[in-house]
GUBASE-536211 format. One line per field, with one value per atom (N, C-alpha, C): residue number from 1; atom name; x, y, z. Coordinates in Angstrom, 1 decimal. Layout:
// GUBASE-536211
k: NUM / ... .
a: CA / ... .
px: X / ... .
py: Y / ... .
pz: Z / ... .
***
This chain:
// GUBASE-536211
k: 1 / 1 / 1 / 2 / 2 / 2 / 3 / 3 / 3 / 4 / 4 / 4 / 5 / 5 / 5 / 6 / 6 / 6 / 7 / 7 / 7 / 8 / 8 / 8 / 9 / 9 / 9 / 10 / 10 / 10 / 11 / 11 / 11 / 12 / 12 / 12 / 13 / 13 / 13 / 14 / 14 / 14 / 15 / 15 / 15 / 16 / 16 / 16 / 17 / 17 / 17 / 18 / 18 / 18 / 19 / 19 / 19 / 20 / 20 / 20 / 21 / 21 / 21 / 22 / 22 / 22 / 23 / 23 / 23 / 24 / 24 / 24 / 25 / 25 / 25 / 26 / 26 / 26 / 27 / 27 / 27 / 28 / 28 / 28 / 29 / 29 / 29 / 30 / 30 / 30 / 31 / 31 / 31 / 32 / 32 / 32 / 33 / 33 / 33 / 34 / 34 / 34 / 35 / 35 / 35 / 36 / 36 / 36 / 37 / 37 / 37 / 38 / 38 / 38 / 39 / 39 / 39 / 40 / 40 / 40 / 41 / 41 / 41 / 42 / 42 / 42 / 43 / 43 / 43 / 44 / 44 / 44 / 45 / 45 / 45 / 46 / 46 / 46 / 47 / 47 / 47 / 48 / 48 / 48 / 49 / 49 / 49 / 50 / 50 / 50 / 51 / 51 / 51 / 52 / 52 / 52 / 53 / 53 / 53 / 54 / 54 / 54 / 55 / 55 / 55 / 56 / 56 / 56 / 57 / 57 / 57 / 58 / 58 / 58 / 59 / 59 / 59 / 60 / 60 / 60 / 61 / 61 / 61 / 62 / 62 / 62 / 63 / 63 / 63 / 64 / 64 / 64 / 65 / 65 / 65 / 66 / 66 / 66 / 67 / 67 / 67 / 68 / 68 / 68 / 69 / 69 / 69 / 70 / 70 / 70 / 71 / 71 / 71 / 72 / 72 / 72 / 73 / 73 / 73 / 74 / 74 / 74 / 75 / 75 / 75 / 76 / 76 / 76 / 77 / 77 / 77 / 78 / 78 / 78 / 79 / 79 / 79 / 80 / 80 / 80 / 81 / 81 / 81 / 82 / 82 / 82 / 83 / 83 / 83 / 84 / 84 / 84 / 85 / 85 / 85 / 86 / 86 / 86 / 87 / 87 / 87 / 88 / 88 / 88 / 89 / 89 / 89 / 90 / 90 / 90 / 91 / 91 / 91 / 92 / 92 / 92 / 93 / 93 / 93 / 94 / 94 / 94 / 95 / 95 / 95 / 96 / 96 / 96 / 97 / 97 / 97 / 98 / 98 / 98 / 99 / 99 / 99 / 100 / 100 / 100 / 101 / 101 / 101 / 102 / 102 / 102 / 103 / 103 / 103 / 104 / 104 / 104 / 105 / 105 / 105 / 106 / 106 / 106 / 107 / 107 / 107 / 108 / 108 / 108 / 109 / 109 / 109 / 110 / 110 / 110 / 111 / 111 / 111 / 112 / 112 / 112 / 113 / 113 / 113 / 114 / 114 / 114 / 115 / 115 / 115 / 116 / 116 / 116 / 117 / 117 / 117 .
a: N / CA / C / N / CA / C / N / CA / C / N / CA / C / N / CA / C / N / CA / C / N / CA / C / N / CA / C / N / CA / C / N / CA / C / N / CA / C / N / CA / C / N / CA / C / N / CA / C / N / CA / C / N / CA / C / N / CA / C / N / CA / C / N / CA / C / N / CA / C / N / CA / C / N / CA / C / N / CA / C / N / CA / C / N / CA / C / N / CA / C / N / CA / C / N / CA / C / N / CA / C / N / CA / C / N / CA / C / N / CA / C / N / CA / C / N / CA / C / N / CA / C / N / CA / C / N / CA / C / N / CA / C / N / CA / C / N / CA / C / N / CA / C / N / CA / C / N / CA / C / N / CA / C / N / CA / C / N / CA / C / N / CA / C / N / CA / C / N / CA / C / N / CA / C / N / CA / C / N / CA / C / N / CA / C / N / CA / C / N / CA / C / N / CA / C / N / CA / C / N / CA / C / N / CA / C / N / CA / C / N / CA / C / N / CA / C / N / CA / C / N / CA / C / N / CA / C / N / CA / C / N / CA / C / N / CA / C / N / CA / C / N / CA / C / N / CA / C / N / CA / C / N / CA / C / N / CA / C / N / CA / C / N / CA / C / N / CA / C / N / CA / C / N / CA / C / N / CA / C / N / CA / C / N / CA / C / N / CA / C / N / CA / C / N / CA / C / N / CA / C / N / CA / C / N / CA / C / N / CA / C / N / CA / C / N / CA / C / N / CA / C / N / CA / C / N / CA / C / N / CA / C / N / CA / C / N / CA / C / N / CA / C / N / CA / C / N / CA / C / N / CA / C / N / CA / C / N / CA / C / N / CA / C / N / CA / C / N / CA / C / N / CA / C / N / CA / C / N / CA / C / N / CA / C / N / CA / C / N / CA / C / N / CA / C / N / CA / C / N / CA / C / N / CA / C / N / CA / C .
px: 23.1 / 23.4 / 24.7 / 24.3 / 24.2 / 25.9 / 25.6 / 26.3 / 28.0 / 27.7 / 28.3 / 29.2 / 28.4 / 29.2 / 29.5 / 29.5 / 30.2 / 31.0 / 31.3 / 32.3 / 33.6 / 32.9 / 34.1 / 34.4 / 34.2 / 34.3 / 35.4 / 35.2 / 35.7 / 37.8 / 37.4 / 38.5 / 38.8 / 38.6 / 39.4 / 39.6 / 39.1 / 39.2 / 41.6 / 41.6 / 43.1 / 42.7 / 44.0 / 43.8 / 45.8 / 45.6 / 46.7 / 48.0 / 47.6 / 48.5 / 49.2 / 48.7 / 49.6 / 50.2 / 51.7 / 52.7 / 52.5 / 52.6 / 52.7 / 53.2 / 52.5 / 53.9 / 54.4 / 55.7 / 56.2 / 56.4 / 56.4 / 56.0 / 57.5 / 58.6 / 60.1 / 60.2 / 60.5 / 61.3 / 61.8 / 63.2 / 63.9 / 63.0 / 62.4 / 61.5 / 60.5 / 60.0 / 59.4 / 60.2 / 61.2 / 62.6 / 63.2 / 63.4 / 64.0 / 63.0 / 60.9 / 61.1 / 60.4 / 60.9 / 61.2 / 61.9 / 63.0 / 64.2 / 64.2 / 63.7 / 63.1 / 62.0 / 61.6 / 60.3 / 61.1 / 61.6 / 62.5 / 63.5 / 64.0 / 64.8 / 63.7 / 62.2 / 62.0 / 61.1 / 61.5 / 60.4 / 61.5 / 62.2 / 62.8 / 62.4 / 62.7 / 62.7 / 61.9 / 61.1 / 59.8 / 58.6 / 58.2 / 57.5 / 56.4 / 56.6 / 54.7 / 54.6 / 53.1 / 52.8 / 52.6 / 52.9 / 52.2 / 53.6 / 55.1 / 56.3 / 57.5 / 57.4 / 58.2 / 59.4 / 60.3 / 61.5 / 62.1 / 61.4 / 61.4 / 61.4 / 62.6 / 63.1 / 64.9 / 65.0 / 66.5 / 66.8 / 67.6 / 68.8 / 69.0 / 69.0 / 70.1 / 70.3 / 68.7 / 68.7 / 70.2 / 70.1 / 71.4 / 72.9 / 72.8 / 74.0 / 74.0 / 72.7 / 72.5 / 73.7 / 74.2 / 74.4 / 75.9 / 76.7 / 78.1 / 79.5 / 80.2 / 81.1 / 80.9 / 80.8 / 80.9 / 82.2 / 82.9 / 84.3 / 83.9 / 85.3 / 84.8 / 84.3 / 84.5 / 84.6 / 82.7 / 82.1 / 80.9 / 80.4 / 81.0 / 80.3 / 79.9 / 81.6 / 81.7 / 80.6 / 80.4 / 79.3 / 77.7 / 77.9 / 76.4 / 76.4 / 77.3 / 77.1 / 77.0 / 77.9 / 77.8 / 75.9 / 76.0 / 74.1 / 73.4 / 73.4 / 72.1 / 72.8 / 73.9 / 73.9 / 73.5 / 73.9 / 73.4 / 71.7 / 70.6 / 69.5 / 68.7 / 69.3 / 68.5 / 67.9 / 69.2 / 68.2 / 67.3 / 67.2 / 66.5 / 64.5 / 65.2 / 64.0 / 63.6 / 64.2 / 63.5 / 63.8 / 62.7 / 62.7 / 63.1 / 63.0 / 63.3 / 64.5 / 65.4 / 66.1 / 67.7 / 68.3 / 69.7 / 70.7 / 71.1 / 72.1 / 73.5 / 74.3 / 75.4 / 76.3 / 75.9 / 76.9 / 75.9 / 77.1 / 76.1 / 77.4 / 77.5 / 77.9 / 77.7 / 78.0 / 77.8 / 79.0 / 78.2 / 78.8 / 78.6 / 78.3 / 77.8 / 78.3 / 77.6 / 77.6 / 77.6 / 76.7 / 76.6 / 76.3 / 76.6 / 76.5 / 75.3 / 74.1 / 73.6 / 72.4 / 73.6 / 73.1 / 73.8 / 73.3 / 74.2 / 73.2 / 74.4 / 74.0 / 74.3 / 73.5 / 73.0 / 73.2 / 74.2 / 73.6 / 73.6 / 72.5 / 72.9 / 72.4 / 73.5 / 73.6 / 72.9 / 72.4 / 71.3 / 71.5 / 70.3 / 70.5 / 69.7 / 68.6 / 68.5 / 69.6 / 70.9 / 71.1 / 71.0 / 71.0 / 71.7 / 69.8 / 70.1 / 69.0 / 70.0 / 69.3 / 69.9 / 68.8 / 69.4 / 68.6 / 69.8 / 68.8 / 69.4 / 68.4 / 68.9 / 68.7 / 68.9 / 67.8 / 68.7 / 68.8 / 69.8 / 69.4 / 69.0 .
py: 95.7 / 97.1 / 97.6 / 96.3 / 96.5 / 95.5 / 95.0 / 93.2 / 94.3 / 94.6 / 95.7 / 96.9 / 97.2 / 98.1 / 97.5 / 96.5 / 95.1 / 94.6 / 94.3 / 94.0 / 94.8 / 96.6 / 97.9 / 97.9 / 98.0 / 97.6 / 97.4 / 95.9 / 94.8 / 95.3 / 95.8 / 95.8 / 97.4 / 97.9 / 99.8 / 99.3 / 98.1 / 98.8 / 98.4 / 98.3 / 98.3 / 98.4 / 98.0 / 98.0 / 98.0 / 98.3 / 99.0 / 97.9 / 97.2 / 96.1 / 95.5 / 96.3 / 96.3 / 97.6 / 97.1 / 98.2 / 98.9 / 100.3 / 101.4 / 101.3 / 101.4 / 100.7 / 102.1 / 102.2 / 103.6 / 103.8 / 103.9 / 103.8 / 104.4 / 103.9 / 104.9 / 104.6 / 105.6 / 104.8 / 105.6 / 106.4 / 106.7 / 108.4 / 107.7 / 109.6 / 110.0 / 109.2 / 110.0 / 110.7 / 109.8 / 110.6 / 112.2 / 111.9 / 112.3 / 114.4 / 114.0 / 114.7 / 115.0 / 114.5 / 114.7 / 116.5 / 115.3 / 116.5 / 117.4 / 117.5 / 119.6 / 119.6 / 118.9 / 119.8 / 120.8 / 119.8 / 120.5 / 121.7 / 121.6 / 122.4 / 124.0 / 123.3 / 125.1 / 125.3 / 125.2 / 125.6 / 125.9 / 127.0 / 127.8 / 127.1 / 127.3 / 127.1 / 128.3 / 128.0 / 129.3 / 128.9 / 128.8 / 129.2 / 128.1 / 126.8 / 126.1 / 125.9 / 126.4 / 127.1 / 125.2 / 124.7 / 123.2 / 123.1 / 123.0 / 123.0 / 123.5 / 124.9 / 125.4 / 125.6 / 124.8 / 123.7 / 123.0 / 122.8 / 121.5 / 123.1 / 122.9 / 123.3 / 123.4 / 124.1 / 125.0 / 126.4 / 125.9 / 128.1 / 128.1 / 128.3 / 128.3 / 129.8 / 130.7 / 131.8 / 132.6 / 132.3 / 132.9 / 133.1 / 132.7 / 132.3 / 133.4 / 133.9 / 135.1 / 136.1 / 136.4 / 137.5 / 137.3 / 136.2 / 135.8 / 135.9 / 135.9 / 136.0 / 134.5 / 134.2 / 133.0 / 133.3 / 131.7 / 130.6 / 130.0 / 128.5 / 127.5 / 126.9 / 127.8 / 128.7 / 128.4 / 129.0 / 129.4 / 127.6 / 127.0 / 125.8 / 124.7 / 124.7 / 123.4 / 124.0 / 125.5 / 126.0 / 125.5 / 125.9 / 125.3 / 123.4 / 122.9 / 121.4 / 121.7 / 122.0 / 121.6 / 122.1 / 123.1 / 123.0 / 122.0 / 122.2 / 120.7 / 119.8 / 119.4 / 117.8 / 117.6 / 119.0 / 119.1 / 119.1 / 118.9 / 118.9 / 118.5 / 118.1 / 117.4 / 115.4 / 115.4 / 114.5 / 113.8 / 114.7 / 115.3 / 115.1 / 116.9 / 116.5 / 115.4 / 114.7 / 113.8 / 112.8 / 112.7 / 110.7 / 109.7 / 109.3 / 108.3 / 108.3 / 109.4 / 109.3 / 109.6 / 108.0 / 107.3 / 108.8 / 109.8 / 110.4 / 109.9 / 109.9 / 109.3 / 110.5 / 111.8 / 112.8 / 113.9 / 114.9 / 116.4 / 116.9 / 117.2 / 118.1 / 119.5 / 120.1 / 121.8 / 122.2 / 123.1 / 123.7 / 125.6 / 126.5 / 127.7 / 127.6 / 127.7 / 128.5 / 128.9 / 130.6 / 132.0 / 132.7 / 133.8 / 134.6 / 133.9 / 133.8 / 133.5 / 131.8 / 131.0 / 129.6 / 128.8 / 127.9 / 126.7 / 125.5 / 124.3 / 122.6 / 122.0 / 121.0 / 120.7 / 119.0 / 118.4 / 116.9 / 116.1 / 115.7 / 114.6 / 112.9 / 112.8 / 110.9 / 110.6 / 109.5 / 108.8 / 107.3 / 106.6 / 105.1 / 104.6 / 105.5 / 105.1 / 105.8 / 106.9 / 106.5 / 108.4 / 109.3 / 110.3 / 111.7 / 112.8 / 113.5 / 114.6 / 115.4 / 116.3 / 117.7 / 119.5 / 120.1 / 121.3 / 122.0 / 123.6 / 124.3 / 125.3 / 126.3 / 127.6 / 128.7 / 130.2 / 130.3 / 130.7 / 131.2 / 132.4 .
pz: 195.1 / 195.9 / 196.2 / 197.7 / 198.9 / 199.2 / 198.1 / 197.8 / 197.2 / 196.7 / 195.4 / 196.6 / 197.2 / 199.1 / 199.8 / 200.2 / 201.1 / 200.3 / 199.0 / 198.7 / 199.1 / 197.9 / 198.2 / 199.4 / 200.8 / 201.8 / 201.9 / 202.4 / 202.3 / 201.6 / 200.5 / 200.4 / 200.1 / 200.7 / 201.4 / 203.5 / 203.5 / 205.0 / 205.4 / 207.0 / 206.6 / 208.9 / 208.8 / 210.1 / 210.5 / 212.0 / 212.6 / 212.4 / 212.4 / 212.7 / 210.8 / 209.7 / 208.7 / 208.8 / 207.7 / 207.6 / 206.5 / 206.7 / 206.2 / 204.4 / 203.6 / 202.2 / 202.1 / 202.2 / 201.0 / 199.7 / 198.3 / 197.4 / 197.1 / 196.6 / 196.2 / 194.8 / 194.2 / 193.1 / 192.6 / 192.2 / 191.8 / 191.2 / 190.2 / 189.7 / 190.9 / 191.6 / 193.0 / 193.9 / 194.5 / 194.9 / 194.5 / 192.9 / 193.3 / 192.3 / 192.8 / 192.7 / 194.3 / 194.8 / 196.3 / 196.2 / 195.5 / 196.2 / 195.1 / 194.3 / 193.5 / 194.0 / 194.6 / 195.9 / 196.7 / 197.6 / 198.9 / 198.2 / 197.0 / 197.2 / 196.1 / 195.7 / 195.3 / 196.8 / 198.0 / 198.9 / 200.2 / 200.5 / 201.7 / 202.0 / 203.7 / 205.1 / 205.3 / 205.9 / 206.7 / 205.6 / 204.8 / 203.5 / 203.8 / 204.3 / 204.9 / 206.4 / 206.3 / 207.4 / 209.2 / 208.4 / 209.0 / 209.4 / 208.8 / 209.5 / 208.7 / 209.5 / 209.3 / 208.9 / 209.3 / 209.4 / 208.3 / 207.2 / 205.8 / 205.2 / 204.2 / 203.3 / 203.8 / 201.7 / 202.4 / 202.6 / 202.9 / 203.1 / 202.6 / 201.6 / 200.3 / 200.0 / 200.3 / 200.2 / 200.9 / 201.4 / 203.2 / 201.6 / 200.6 / 200.0 / 198.5 / 198.7 / 197.3 / 196.7 / 197.7 / 198.0 / 198.4 / 198.3 / 198.1 / 198.0 / 197.9 / 196.6 / 195.6 / 194.0 / 193.4 / 193.4 / 193.9 / 194.6 / 194.9 / 195.3 / 195.0 / 197.1 / 197.1 / 199.5 / 198.9 / 198.2 / 198.1 / 197.4 / 196.8 / 196.3 / 197.6 / 198.5 / 199.8 / 201.2 / 200.5 / 202.1 / 201.6 / 200.1 / 200.4 / 200.0 / 199.2 / 199.3 / 201.2 / 202.2 / 203.2 / 203.8 / 203.6 / 203.7 / 203.7 / 202.0 / 201.6 / 202.5 / 202.7 / 203.3 / 204.9 / 205.1 / 207.1 / 206.7 / 205.9 / 205.7 / 205.0 / 204.2 / 202.6 / 203.7 / 204.4 / 204.6 / 205.9 / 206.6 / 207.4 / 206.9 / 206.1 / 205.5 / 204.8 / 204.2 / 203.0 / 203.9 / 204.4 / 205.2 / 204.3 / 203.5 / 202.5 / 201.6 / 202.2 / 201.6 / 201.7 / 201.5 / 202.1 / 201.4 / 201.3 / 201.2 / 200.7 / 200.2 / 199.5 / 198.9 / 198.7 / 198.1 / 197.6 / 197.5 / 196.2 / 195.7 / 194.8 / 193.8 / 193.3 / 194.0 / 193.3 / 193.1 / 191.5 / 190.7 / 189.8 / 190.4 / 190.2 / 188.6 / 187.6 / 185.7 / 186.1 / 186.0 / 186.6 / 188.2 / 188.0 / 188.7 / 190.3 / 189.5 / 190.2 / 189.9 / 189.4 / 188.3 / 189.0 / 189.7 / 190.1 / 190.2 / 189.5 / 188.8 / 190.3 / 190.8 / 192.3 / 191.6 / 192.5 / 192.0 / 192.9 / 193.4 / 194.8 / 194.3 / 195.2 / 194.7 / 196.1 / 195.3 / 197.0 / 196.1 / 197.5 / 197.0 / 195.9 / 195.0 / 193.8 / 192.9 / 192.7 / 191.6 / 192.1 / 190.8 / 190.8 / 190.5 / 191.4 / 191.5 / 190.1 / 188.9 / 188.9 / 188.2 / 189.3 / 188.9 / 189.4 / 188.4 / 188.3 / 189.0 / 190.1 / 191.2 / 191.0 / 191.2 / 190.7 / 192.8 / 192.9 / 194.1 / 194.2 .
***
């Protein structure tokens, strides 16, 4: 039994010289982006600055300038909050009065989601 414990201990040991492995594929990055859009800023206790600021656009009139303003707000904040994201671009299309389609282009492809403002 002690040999088994020593073997298990050897396999889980780490050292400060080892690099931390970040696992990132397109699905994982898309899920982090989706989580960011589900989290308004100020709703996580230990990270109050993490999240989107899109609720401030809820009562704005829907036109092209609103799409551009939302795109700018996303572009300015998402790359700061999602560490592994290499942000390439964003496209916002207002589909209904309170629903928009967002496409985030990043280093691993595109993440597409619908968001209710």
